[in-house]
C-alpha positions in Angstrom: -3.6 79.2 34.7 -3.0 79.6 31.0 -0.1 78.5 28.9 1.1 79.1 25.3 2.7 76.0 23.7 4.8 75.8 20.5 3.2 73.5 17.9 6.6 72.9 16.4 8.4 71.4 19.5 6.0 71.5 22.4 8.1 74.0 24.4 6.3 76.3 26.7 6.4 79.8 25.2 4.4 81.7 27.8 2.5 81.1 31.1 0.3 83.2 33.3 -1.6 82.6 36.5 -3.7 84.7 38.8 -4.3 83.6 42.4 -2.8 82.8 45.6 0.8 81.4 45.4 1.0 82.1 41.7 4.7 82.9 42.1 5.3 79.4 43.4 3.8 77.9 40.2 5.5 80.5 38.0 8.9 79.4 39.3 8.3 75.8 38.3 7.2 76.8 34.8 10.0 79.3 34.5 12.6 76.6 35.3 11.1 74.3 32.6 11.1 77.2 30.1 14.8 78.1 30.8 15.7 74.4 30.4 13.9 74.3 27.0 11.7 71.4 28.3 8.5 70.4 26.5 5.2 70.9 28.3 5.0 67.1 28.7 7.8 67.2 31.2 5.5 69.1 33.6 2.4 67.3 32.6 3.9 63.9 33.4 5.9 65.0 36.5 5.0 63.9 40.0 4.9 67.1 41.9 5.0 67.2 45.7 1.7 67.4 47.5 0.2 69.7 48.7 1.3 72.6 46.4 -0.5 74.6 43.8 2.1 73.5 41.3 0.2 70.2 41.2 -2.3 72.0 39.0 0.2 72.0 36.1 -0.6 68.4 35.4 -4.2 69.3 34.9 -3.4 72.4 32.8 -1.1 70.6 30.4 -3.4 67.6 30.1 -5.8 69.9 28.3 -3.4 70.7 25.4 -5.2 70.0 22.1 -4.1 66.9 20.1 -2.8 69.2 17.3 0.0 70.4 19.6 0.7 66.9 20.8 1.3 65.5 17.3 5.1 65.6 17.8 4.8 63.2 20.7 3.9 60.2 18.5 
């Protein structure tokens, strides 16, 4: 998984994933992008288990502090 996050408003600008069930995860991210949600909405979401979309929390937990400055 890889995501591109806006430094200005924390929106998800792009997302890619290679692997089994990538389409399942892409649908979750696409919905967030269409709604204009910040990456934190997916990072903090409780996602049903067991699905590969659970990995989004781990992905968005790695966003550098610079991009998270607008959270404070």
